[in-house]
C-alpha positions in Angstrom: 0.1 0.0 -0.2 2.8 2.4 1.0 4.6 1.5 -2.0 1.8 2.0 -4.3 1.0 5.5 -2.9 4.3 6.9 -3.5 4.1 5.5 -7.2 0.8 7.5 -7.4 2.2 11.1 -5.8 5.7 10.8 -7.7 5.4 12.7 -10.6 3.6 15.6 -8.7 6.4 15.8 -6.6 8.7 16.0 -9.4 7.0 19.0 -10.8 6.8 20.7 -7.7 10.5 20.5 -6.9 11.5 21.8 -10.5 9.1 25.1 -10.0 10.8 25.7 -6.7 14.1 25.7 -8.5 12.8 28.0 -11.2 11.2 30.4 -8.8 14.3 30.5 -6.9 16.5 31.2 -9.7 14.4 34.3 -10.7 14.4 35.8 -7.6 18.2 35.5 -7.4 18.4 37.1 -11.0 16.0 39.7 -9.7 18.1 40.8 -7.0 21.2 40.9 -8.8 19.4 43.1 -11.3 18.6 45.2 -8.9 21.8 45.6 -7.3 23.4 46.4 -10.7 21.0 49.2 -11.4 21.5 50.8 -8.3 23.7 54.2 -8.7 25.4 56.4 -6.2 24.2 60.1 -6.8 26.2 62.5 -5.6 24.7 66.4 -5.4 27.4 69.1 -5.4 27.1 72.9 -4.5 28.8 74.4 -7.1 30.2 77.8 -7.7 30.8 80.1 -10.9 34.1 80.4 -12.8 35.6 77.1 -10.9 36.9 74.4 -13.1 35.6 71.1 -11.6 37.8 67.9 -12.6 35.9 64.5 -12.0 35.4 61.1 -13.4 31.9 59.5 -13.9 31.0 55.9 -14.7 27.8 54.0 -15.0 27.7 53.5 -11.4 27.8 56.9 -10.4 25.9 60.3 -11.1 27.0 63.8 -10.3 24.5 66.9 -9.9 26.1 70.1 -9.6 23.9 72.8 -8.1 24.2 76.6 -9.0 22.3 79.7 -7.9 22.5 83.0 -9.2 20.8 86.5 -8.9 18.9 87.7 -12.0 17.8 91.3 -12.5 15.2 92.4 -14.5 17.2 95.7 -15.7 20.2 93.6 -16.4 20.9 90.4 -18.4 23.8 88.3 -17.9 24.8 85.1 -19.7 25.8 81.8 -18.6 28.0 79.5 -20.3 28.6 76.0 -19.6 31.8 74.6 -20.9 32.9 70.9 -21.1 36.1 69.0 -22.0 36.3 64.9 -22.0 39.9 64.1 -21.1 39.7 60.4 -21.8 40.2 58.9 -25.0 37.8 56.3 -26.5 34.9 58.2 -25.0 33.2 58.3 -28.4 31.7 54.8 -27.9 30.2 55.7 -24.5 29.7 59.6 -24.2 28.9 61.6 -21.2 25.5 63.1 -21.2 24.9 66.6 -19.6 21.8 67.8 -18.7 21.2 71.5 -17.6 17.7 71.7 -15.6 16.7 75.5 -15.3 13.3 76.9 -14.1 11.9 77.1 -17.4 14.1 75.1 -19.9 16.2 71.9 -20.3 19.3 71.6 -22.4 20.9 68.3 -22.8 23.8 67.5 -25.1 26.6 64.5 -25.2 30.4 64.9 -25.1 31.9 64.1 -27.4 29.4 65.8 -29.5 28.9 64.2 -32.9 27.7 66.8 -35.5 26.5 65.2 -39.0 27.7 66.8 -42.3 26.4 65.8 -46.0 26.3 62.1 -46.8 26.1 61.6 -43.2 29.8 62.3 -42.3 30.3 62.4 -38.6 32.7 64.8 -36.9 33.2 64.4 -33.3 33.8 67.1 -30.6 35.6 66.7 -27.2 35.1 70.3 -26.4 31.8 71.7 -26.0 30.6 75.1 -25.0 27.1 76.2 -24.8 25.3 79.3 -23.5 22.2 78.8 -21.2 18.9 80.3 -22.2 17.8 83.1 -19.7 13.9 83.1 -19.1 12.7 86.6 -18.4 12.0 87.5 -15.0 9.0 89.8 -13.6 10.5 90.7 -10.4 13.3 93.4 -10.1 15.5 90.6 -8.6 15.1 87.0 -8.3 17.5 84.0 -7.3 17.4 81.4 -9.6 18.6 77.8 -9.5 19.8 75.3 -11.9 21.4 71.7 -12.1 24.0 70.1 -14.3 23.3 66.5 -14.2 26.4 64.2 -15.6 26.2 60.6 -16.2 27.1 58.0 -18.7 26.7 54.2 -19.4 30.3 53.4 -19.8 31.7 51.2 -16.9 34.8 52.5 -17.4 35.6 55.6 -15.6 35.4 58.8 -18.0 37.3 61.8 -16.8 36.0 65.4 -17.8 36.4 69.1 -16.9 33.3 71.3 -16.2 33.3 75.1 -15.9 30.3 77.4 -15.5 31.0 81.0 -16.0 28.9 84.2 -16.4 29.0 86.2 -19.9 29.5 89.9 -19.1 29.2 91.1 -22.6 25.9 89.2 -23.3 23.8 92.2 -24.1 24.9 93.9 -27.3 24.9 97.8 -27.4 23.8 99.9 -30.2 27.1 100.9 -32.6 29.6 99.1 -30.4 31.6 96.4 -32.0 32.2 93.1 -30.1 34.6 90.3 -31.2 34.2 86.6 -30.2 35.3 83.2 -31.2 33.0 80.3 -32.3 33.3 76.7 -33.4 30.8 74.2 -34.4 30.5 72.7 -31.0 30.9 75.9 -29.3 28.4 78.5 -30.8 27.7 81.8 -29.5 24.5 84.2 -29.2 23.9 87.3 -27.6 20.8 89.5 -26.5 20.0 93.0 -28.2 17.5 95.2 -26.8 15.5 97.9 -29.0 16.3 101.3 -27.6 13.6 103.8 -27.4 13.1 105.7 -30.8 14.5 103.1 -32.8 12.3 100.6 -35.0 14.6 99.2 -37.2 18.2 97.9 -37.0 20.6 96.2 -38.9 22.8 93.5 -37.6 26.2 93.0 -39.3 28.8 90.1 -38.7 32.2 90.3 -40.2 35.2 88.1 -40.0 38.7 88.4 -41.7 38.6 84.6 -42.3 36.6 83.2 -45.5 36.3 79.8 -44.0 35.0 78.2 -41.9 31.5 78.9 -43.2 29.1 79.9 -40.6 25.4 80.9 -40.2 23.7 84.1 -38.5 20.5 83.7 -37.0 17.9 86.1 -35.4 15.8 84.2 -33.1 13.0 85.6 -30.7 13.7 85.3 -26.9 12.3 82.2 -25.9 13.8 78.8 -24.8 15.0 76.6 -26.3 17.6 78.7 -28.5 18.7 76.8 -31.6 22.2 77.4 -31.7 23.7 74.0 -33.3 24.4 73.5 -37.3 21.7 70.6 -37.3 18.9 73.1 -35.7 19.8 76.7 -36.3 17.4 76.8 -39.4 14.5 75.7 -37.5 13.4 79.2 -36.4 14.0 83.1 -36.8 15.8 84.5 -39.9 19.3 83.0 -40.8 21.8 83.5 -43.6 25.2 81.8 -44.3 28.3 83.5 -44.4 31.9 83.5 -45.0 33.3 87.1 -44.5 30.3 89.3 -44.1 26.6 88.8 -43.3 23.8 91.3 -42.3 20.2 91.2 -41.7 17.9 93.9 -41.1 15.4 93.7 -38.2 12.5 95.5 -37.1 10.8 96.1 -33.8 7.5 94.8 -35.1 8.7 91.3 -35.5 9.8 90.9 -32.1 6.9 91.5 -29.4 9.3 91.5 -26.7 11.4 94.4 -28.0 14.5 92.4 -28.0 16.2 89.5 -30.0 19.0 87.1 -30.1 21.8 87.0 -32.3 23.1 83.5 -32.6 26.3 82.9 -34.7 26.8 79.1 -35.7 30.3 77.7 -37.2 29.1 74.7 -39.8 30.6 71.3 -39.7 31.4 71.7 -43.7 32.0 74.7 -46.1 30.2 73.3 -48.8 27.3 75.6 -48.4 29.6 78.6 -48.7 31.2 77.4 -51.8 34.1 75.6 -50.0 35.6 72.3 -50.7 33.8 69.1 -49.9 35.6 66.6 -47.9 36.3 63.1 -49.0 33.6 60.3 -48.8 34.2 58.1 -45.8 35.5 54.6 -46.4 32.8 53.3 -43.5 29.5 54.4 -42.7 30.2 54.7 -39.0 33.7 56.5 -39.5 34.4 59.3 -37.3 36.1 62.0 -39.2 38.6 64.6 -37.4 37.2 68.2 -38.3 40.5 70.1 -37.3 40.3 73.4 -36.1 37.1 75.1 -37.0 37.2 78.0 -34.8 36.2 81.4 -36.3 36.9 84.8 -35.0 34.2 87.3 -35.6 33.1 90.8 -34.9 29.0 91.5 -34.6 27.6 95.5 -34.6 24.2 96.5 -34.5 23.4 99.8 -36.2 20.2 102.1 -36.3 18.7 101.6 -39.8 17.4 104.6 -41.7 14.5 106.5 -40.5 11.0 107.1 -42.0 12.3 110.7 -43.2 15.0 108.9 -45.4 12.4 106.9 -46.7 10.2 110.0 -47.8 13.6 111.7 -49.1 14.4 108.7 -51.2 10.8 108.7 -53.0 10.9 112.5 -53.6 14.3 112.2 -55.2 13.4 109.2 -57.3 10.1 111.4 -58.7 12.1 114.4 -58.8 14.5 113.2 -61.1 12.1 112.0 -63.7 9.4 114.5 -63.3 12.1 116.9 -64.4 12.4 115.2 -67.9 9.1 115.9 -68.2 9.2 119.6 -67.4 12.4 119.5 -69.6 10.1 118.1 -72.6 7.5 120.3 -71.8 9.8 123.6 -72.4 11.5 121.8 -75.6 7.7 121.3 -77.0 7.2 125.1 -76.1 10.1 126.5 -77.6 9.7 124.3 -80.6 6.1 125.3 -81.0 7.2 129.1 -80.6 9.7 128.6 -83.6 7.4 126.5 -85.8 4.9 129.5 -85.2 7.2 132.2 -86.2 8.3 130.4 -89.2 4.8 130.1 -90.3 4.1 133.7 -89.6 7.1 134.7 -91.7 5.9 132.3 -94.6 2.3 134.1 -94.4 3.8 137.6 -94.2 6.6 137.8 -96.3 5.9 141.4 -97.4 8.4 143.2 -95.0 11.5 140.7 -96.6 12.9 139.8 -99.6 12.2 136.3 -101.0 15.8 135.0 -100.1 15.5 136.2 -96.6 12.4 134.4 -96.0 13.5 131.1 -97.0 10.5 130.5 -99.3 11.6 129.0 -102.8 11.3 131.5 -105.6 8.8 130.6 -107.9 8.6 131.8 -111.4 6.0 131.3 -114.4 7.7 128.5 -116.5 6.2 126.3 -119.1 5.0 122.6 -118.7 8.0 121.7 -120.5 10.2 123.2 -117.8 8.5 121.4 -114.6 11.4 118.7 -114.6 13.9 121.2 -113.7 12.2 122.9 -110.9 14.1 122.2 -107.6 13.0 123.6 -104.0 16.2 125.2 -103.0 15.2 124.9 -99.4 14.6 121.2 -99.0 16.6 119.4 -101.5 19.9 121.4 -101.7 21.8 119.2 -99.4 21.3 116.3 -101.1 21.1 117.3 -104.8 25.3 116.9 -105.3 25.3 113.4 -104.2 22.2 111.9 -105.9 23.2 113.5 -109.3 26.1 111.1 -109.9 23.4 108.2 -109.2 20.4 109.6 -110.7 20.5 106.9 -113.7 20.1 104.2 -111.1 18.1 105.7 -108.1 15.3 107.8 -109.5 12.4 105.8 -109.8 10.0 107.4 -107.2 6.6 107.7 -108.0 3.1 109.2 -106.3 1.1 106.8 -104.8 -2.0 109.5 -104.7 -3.1 112.1 -107.0 -2.9 115.5 -105.9 -5.4 118.0 -107.0 -3.1 121.2 -106.9 -0.9 122.6 -109.2 2.0 122.0 -107.1 1.2 118.5 -106.7 1.0 118.0 -110.5 4.3 119.3 -111.1 5.9 117.4 -108.0 4.8 114.4 -110.0 6.1 115.2 -113.0 9.4 116.3 -111.5 9.6 112.8 -109.9 9.1 111.0 -113.3 11.4 113.5 -115.4 14.2 110.8 -116.3 15.6 109.9 -119.7 14.6 106.7 -121.0 18.3 105.9 -121.8 19.2 106.0 -118.1 17.3 102.5 -117.6 16.0 99.3 -119.1 12.6 100.2 -120.2 11.1 97.0 -119.2 7.1 97.3 -118.7 7.1 96.0 -115.2 10.0 98.0 -113.9 7.7 99.4 -111.3 6.0 96.4 -110.3 8.7 93.2 -110.1 10.5 93.2 -106.9 13.5 91.2 -108.3 14.1 94.4 -110.5 13.5 97.0 -108.0 15.3 95.7 -105.1 18.5 94.2 -106.9 19.3 97.6 -108.4 23.2 98.5 -107.5 21.8 101.9 -106.0 18.3 102.1 -103.8 16.4 105.0 -102.7 13.9 104.9 -100.3 11.4 105.4 -102.7 12.2 102.3 -104.2 11.3 100.4 -100.8 8.3 102.8 -100.0 5.7 101.5 -102.5 3.3 99.9 -100.4 0.1 101.7 -99.3 0.9 103.9 -96.2 -2.4 102.9 -94.5 -1.7 99.2 -94.8 1.8 99.5 -93.5 0.7 101.8 -90.8 -1.7 98.9 -89.7 1.2 96.4 -89.8 3.3 98.2 -87.7 0.5 99.0 -85.2 0.3 95.1 -84.5 3.9 95.6 -83.0 2.3 97.8 -80.2 -0.9 95.5 -79.8 1.1 92.4 -79.5 3.6 93.5 -77.0 1.0 95.1 -75.0 -0.6 91.6 -74.8 2.3 89.8 -74.4 3.4 92.1 -71.5 0.1 91.3 -69.7 0.0 87.4 -70.0 3.9 87.8 -68.9 3.3 90.2 -66.1 0.7 88.6 -64.2 2.1 85.2 -63.3 5.5 86.8 -62.7 3.7 89.0 -60.2 1.9 86.2 -58.4 5.3 84.1 -58.5 7.6 86.9 -56.9 4.8 87.7 -54.2 5.1 83.8 -53.5 8.8 84.0 -53.2 8.7 86.9 -50.7 6.1 85.0 -48.8 8.4 81.9 -48.3 11.4 84.2 -47.3 9.3 85.9 -44.7 8.0 82.7 -43.2 10.9 80.4 -43.3 13.4 83.0 -42.5 15.9 81.8 -45.1 17.8 84.7 -46.2 20.0 82.9 -48.9 16.9 82.4 -51.3 17.1 86.1 -52.4 20.4 87.5 -53.5 20.3 91.2 -52.1 22.4 93.8 -51.1 22.1 93.4 -47.3 24.2 96.3 -46.5 21.8 98.5 -48.4 18.2 96.7 -48.5 15.6 98.7 -46.7 12.2 96.7 -46.2 8.9 98.4 -46.4 6.0 96.1 -45.2 6.4 92.8 -46.7 9.0 93.9 -49.2 12.6 93.3 -48.0 14.5 95.6 -50.2 12.3 98.2 -51.0 14.8 100.7 -52.6 15.7 98.5 -55.4 12.1 98.1 -56.3 11.6 102.1 -56.4 14.8 102.6 -58.5 12.8 100.9 -61.5 10.2 103.7 -61.5 12.4 105.5 -64.1 11.9 103.0 -66.6 8.1 103.3 -66.4 7.8 107.0 -66.3 10.3 107.6 -69.0 8.5 105.2 -71.2 5.3 106.7 -70.5 6.8 110.2 -71.5 8.5 108.4 -74.7 4.9 107.4 -75.8 3.7 110.8 -75.3 6.4 112.4 -77.4 5.6 109.7 -80.1 1.8 110.3 -79.8 2.4 114.1 -80.6 4.6 113.5 -83.7 1.8 110.7 -84.7 -0.9 113.3 -84.2 1.3 116.2 -86.1 1.9 113.8 -89.0 -1.6 112.8 -89.2 -2.8 116.1 -89.8 -0.2 117.1 -92.5 -1.7 114.0 -94.3 -5.1 114.9 -93.8 -4.3 118.3 -95.5 -2.3 116.6 -98.1 0.8 118.1 -97.4 3.8 117.6 -99.7 6.6 117.0 -97.4 4.5 114.3 -95.4 3.5 112.7 -98.7 6.9 112.5 -100.7 9.6 113.7 -98.5 11.7 112.2 -95.6 11.9 108.8 -94.0 8.2 107.4 -94.0 6.8 107.9 -90.7 5.5 104.7 -88.9 5.0 105.0 -85.5 3.9 101.3 -84.4 7.5 100.3 -83.6 8.2 103.2 -81.3 4.9 102.9 -79.5 6.2 99.0 -78.9 9.6 100.3 -77.7 8.0 102.6 -75.2 5.6 99.8 -73.9 8.6 97.5 -73.8 10.5 100.1 -71.4 7.4 100.4 -69.3 7.5 96.7 -68.9 11.2 96.3 -68.4 10.6 98.6 -65.4 7.9 96.5 -64.1 9.5 93.1 -64.6 12.8 94.6 -63.1 10.8 95.6 -60.2 9.6 92.0 -59.7 12.8 90.5 -60.0 14.4 92.4 -57.4 11.6 91.6 -54.9 13.7 88.2 -54.9 16.5 88.1 -57.0 18.1 85.0 -57.8 19.1 82.7 -60.8 15.8 81.2 -61.3 13.9 84.5 -62.0 16.7 86.5 -63.7 14.8 86.0 -67.0 12.0 88.4 -65.7 15.0 91.2 -65.6 16.3 90.3 -69.2 13.2 89.0 -71.3 12.2 92.8 -72.2 15.6 93.7 -72.7 15.9 91.4 -75.6 12.8 92.9 -76.9 14.0 96.2 -76.7 17.3 95.3 -78.7 15.5 93.5 -81.1 12.9 96.4 -81.8 15.8 99.0 -81.9 17.3 97.0 -84.6 13.9 96.5 -86.7 13.3 100.2 -86.3 16.7 101.3 -87.6 16.3 98.7 -90.5 12.4 99.8 -91.1 13.4 103.6 -91.7 15.3 102.9 -94.9 13.3 99.5 -95.9 9.8 100.2 -94.6 8.1 97.7 -97.3 10.4 94.6 -96.5 10.6 95.1 -92.7 9.8 92.1 -90.7 6.3 91.3 -89.5 5.4 91.7 -85.9 4.6 87.7 -85.8 7.8 86.8 -87.3 9.5 89.3 -85.2 8.1 88.2 -81.7 8.4 84.6 -82.9 12.6 85.1 -82.9 12.3 86.9 -80.0 10.5 84.1 -78.3 13.0 81.8 -79.3 15.6 83.8 -77.9 13.8 83.7 -74.5 13.6 80.0 -74.8 17.0 79.3 -75.5 17.8 82.0 -72.3 16.0 79.8 -70.1 17.5 76.4 -71.5 21.0 78.3 -70.8 19.8 79.3 -67.3 18.7 75.9 -66.2 21.2 73.3 -68.3 24.0 76.0 -69.6 26.5 75.7 -66.7 29.1 73.6 -67.4 27.2 71.6 -70.1 29.6 71.5 -73.3 26.8 69.8 -75.4 24.4 72.7 -75.2 27.2 75.2 -75.8 27.9 73.2 -79.0 24.4 73.3 -80.1 23.7 77.0 -79.5 27.1 77.7 -81.1 25.8 75.9 -84.1 22.5 77.5 -84.2 24.0 80.9 -83.3 26.4 80.9 -86.5 23.7 79.6 -88.8 20.9 82.2 -88.0 23.6 84.7 -88.6 24.6 83.4 -91.8 21.0 83.1 -92.8 20.2 86.5 -91.5 23.1 87.9 -93.4 21.8 86.3 -96.9 18.2 88.0 -96.3 19.7 91.2 -95.5 22.4 91.0 -98.6 19.7 90.0 -101.1 16.6 92.2 -99.7 14.6 88.8 -99.3 15.1 87.9 -103.1 16.3 84.5 -102.2 14.6 81.1 -101.5 15.7 78.5 -99.1 14.8 75.3 -100.8 16.5 72.0 -102.4 18.2 73.9 -104.9 20.2 76.4 -102.3 23.5 74.4 -102.5 23.4 74.1 -106.4 22.9 78.0 -106.5 25.6 78.6 -103.8 28.1 76.6 -105.7 27.1 78.4 -109.0 27.7 81.9 -107.6 31.3 80.9 -106.3 32.2 79.4 -109.7 30.9 82.1 -111.7 32.2 85.2 -109.2 34.9 83.6 -107.7 36.4 81.1 -109.8 35.6 81.9 -113.6 36.4 85.6 -113.0 37.0 87.4 -109.8 34.3 90.1 -109.3 33.7 92.1 -106.2 30.4 92.2 -104.2 27.7 94.1 -106.1 26.4 95.8 -102.8 29.7 97.1 -101.2 28.2 98.7 -98.3 25.8 96.0 -97.2 28.8 93.5 -97.7 31.1 95.6 -95.2 28.3 95.6 -92.5 27.3 92.0 -93.0 31.2 90.7 -92.7 31.7 92.9 -89.8 28.5 91.2 -88.1 29.8 88.0 -88.9 33.2 88.5 -87.2 31.6 90.0 -84.4 29.0 87.2 -83.9 31.2 84.5 -84.9 34.0 85.9 -82.3 31.0 85.8 -79.7 30.4 82.2 -80.5 33.7 81.0 -80.2 33.9 82.9 -76.7 30.9 81.4 -75.5 32.1 77.6 -76.7 35.5 78.1 -75.0 34.7 80.2 -71.7 31.2 78.5 -71.3 30.2 81.4 -69.0 27.7 80.8 -66.1 25.6 83.7 -66.8 24.1 82.5 -69.9 21.3 84.9 -69.8 24.1 88.2 -69.6 26.0 86.6 -72.6 23.1 86.1 -74.8 22.0 90.0 -73.9 25.6 90.9 -74.8 25.0 89.3 -78.4 22.0 91.1 -78.7 23.5 94.6 -77.5 26.8 93.9 -79.8 24.6 93.5 -82.9 22.7 96.7 -82.1 25.7 98.9 -81.7 27.3 97.7 -84.8 24.2 98.2 -86.9 23.7 101.7 -85.3 27.3 102.7 -86.0 27.1 101.5 -89.5 23.9 103.5 -89.8 25.6 106.7 -88.5 28.6 106.6 -90.7 26.7 105.8 -93.9 24.4 108.4 -93.0 27.2 111.1 -92.7 28.9 109.4 -95.9 25.8 110.0 -97.8 26.1 113.6 -97.2 23.3 113.9 -94.7 23.7 115.7 -91.5 22.6 115.3 -88.1 20.5 118.0 -86.6 21.4 119.7 -83.0 18.4 118.1 -81.1 19.8 114.4 -82.4 23.3 115.4 -81.9 22.4 116.3 -78.4 20.4 113.2 -77.6 23.6 111.3 -79.2 26.0 112.8 -76.9 24.0 113.0 -73.8 23.1 109.4 -74.2 26.7 108.0 -75.0 27.7 109.9 -71.5 25.1 108.4 -69.6 25.6 105.0 -70.9 29.1 105.2 -69.9 28.3 106.2 -66.2 25.7 103.6 -66.2 27.9 100.7 -67.0 30.4 101.9 -64.6 27.8 101.4 -61.9 26.4 98.1 -63.4 29.9 96.2 -63.2 30.4 97.2 -59.5 28.6 93.8 -58.7 27.1 94.1 -55.4 25.7 90.6 -55.8 26.1 87.9 -57.9 23.6 84.5 -58.0 26.6 82.7 -59.9 28.0 82.0 -56.4 26.7 80.9 -53.4 24.5 83.3 -51.1 27.7 83.5 -48.8 30.0 84.3 -51.3 27.6 86.7 -53.2 27.3 88.7 -49.7 31.2 89.4 -49.9 30.1 91.9 -52.6 27.8 93.7 -50.7 28.3 97.7 -50.2 26.8 100.3 -48.2 24.4 102.9 -49.7 25.8 105.5 -51.4 23.2 108.2 -52.1 20.7 109.5 -49.3 21.7 106.5 -47.3 18.7 105.1 -49.3 20.0 103.9 -52.9 23.2 101.7 -53.5 25.2 101.4 -56.9 22.7 99.1 -58.7 20.0 101.6 -57.8 21.9 104.0 -59.4 22.5 102.1 -62.6 18.4 101.8 -62.6 18.3 105.5 -62.6 21.1 105.9 -65.4 19.9 103.0 -67.6 16.6 104.5 -67.8 17.8 107.6 -68.8 20.2 106.3 -71.4 17.4 103.9 -72.9 15.0 107.1 -73.1 17.9 108.9 -74.8 18.7 106.2 -77.1 15.0 106.0 -78.2 14.9 109.8 -78.6 18.1 109.3 -81.0 16.1 106.9 -83.4 13.1 109.0 -83.1 15.1 112.4 -84.1 18.0 111.3 -86.1 16.6 111.6 -89.3 14.6 114.8 -89.0 17.2 116.5 -91.4 15.3 114.3 -94.2 12.2 115.9 -93.8 12.3 118.4 -96.5 14.5 115.8 -98.9 12.6 114.1 -101.6 12.6 110.0 -101.4 14.1 109.4 -104.5 17.4 111.3 -102.8 17.6 109.3 -100.0 19.8 106.3 -100.0 19.0 103.1 -98.9 21.8 101.5 -97.1 
């Protein structure tokens, strides 16, 4: 029985004993873990400006207790400095936690900061400034604690020092020097004095590298003062040698702010070299010595009175041109009135004194020899020698007066032996336009009303283009400005930060205001053109002979387009300067291309009114130019394939345009073009050596090809980063070349330049010279990094409000206005000259 009972309860006893052993093992393990997690916590009363050398392990934790008196009227900074003296601490760093009344600051030493591609840089020496919460009491004693701990079982030796920063508060117009590094950032407090609403904070250094960041933050905890978090709040910008941020009181309710300076772990953001890629992902890289000495100074910005003076100065300059134009118009009107009175009342003077041609009774056969001494004498000596080739002028409308009939007969009084008497001599374009010597009358045969409507399309098209172009541009730059204001990233826009005066949400109001000249002078030019257009229309309505048959045919559509383009240039340049950078630089240049193209077209139209390009063709070509400008900005930097393609297209376009101009459009681009080229080369160069038929045109086109081929070679060899400016240089060089050729040929043909036109030419040349001087000062450049661009920033030079680039805006707008006046007045000397005696060149 006993044996049978033991067998029955044996398995139960085994499981019971096994459970008891497991429970005992768990209790022993728990006791060991509890004993292992027990740390020795030591709290010490510590003092300022005392260096504490100690060792920390996983078994002990040290707490340093500090207290100091805080005054409401005086702010003192408190700085924590830590050094780790033991080697190999990177695997088990020490954690420092600073517990304050309203803030907690924690960091590890060695401090690991990351760069690009997850590079890791350890720093064994760390210095941080404690955030100082505001106090409402006159004086208050505040306590803070520094906890030191680690998970390393080995002892790690460190040094701790807490010190006061006596010069924590910056004073107006007083420079303060300090040293910073990636692990030892610095920040200081500035309080707005009474009566000062805007200040400019400038940080300078003699050292280009290491790259650093200057930030403006509100008085609140925590302060973001490390490379990996400085961009989280406030306004900031990278810097090499200089940085400047304009700060307004309205943005800081506490009437004070922190100036934070952080040195970056790498220099790539400032255009510096990039370190090698680490061989192993977790490899630590020695950053070397990255300490940087800097100076900070806070200066009051300009007052509201300076804003008013700047705006009045800008308006005064350009309103003076309105006044000057009004005075010139009054003088000219008075002079014309006196001349009209002299013509209507010639009784008191002889016919020779009155300047009126002497008309004597002549027979109908003598009408062909009648010459108006006052209108054609200057060109008669020149045109006589080539009258056999040039006098194919004709009358487009019948005149009822006898003078009109006699005029028409005089234009057709040419000997039959002087030209080939083909029936279609006056209608076949190939015969008329390929004559060796052309006159304006040969290329002014189309109906004036048709041509007037054709050239008016230039104005309406550019007005439409301007509206559709400007609206999205304005929307985009407003978005840019909003992004800058919200994110605080001052590296988005390339301002001259030493002379960027904010107004409302605009960061650089002075750069926008200075573009007012383009708009005001463009409007003034439109008014001048409108006056001339009205006078010319009235002359046509009364069948004035000079308006009908003399001078360069007057078509004002291109002039209206030029004035509109100048106004649009001012508007878009202002939009660009809301936030200037490389992505929106085309806003500033698009209508510059338009202006250059329209000026070339106007010069060509003067002597070729019938064969000038239509508005649709011209704007399509300008659209292609702007398209290549965008491609060049986006893809052209360092892209040799793009430069090869562009250079080839540039040369081909030059050759096609040269052919078009040389043959006056009387050629065809078809499958037989190569056969005709070979035939011309064989007949004119191999079979017999004959010179060009149109020597003047050939000289111009050869010079143009040399200039354009040289520019294409320069672009291919140098590949400039600023493609938009390079393209604009091509347009300006071609415009200047054609203008110089026009002036030389005008003087060579015996024509003269009147006093008003000469004054405009000289004045414009001088103004362009000064304008280019200020343009090449280069206050900023988006071809470099924002930090490098700020090295070119300069202070204001006029009224403490306008900088060099603003002066460029003033002078260039005046120079463009003067250039337009030159084009408008340079052929006024021909107003009384018959068109069959005005040469085409």
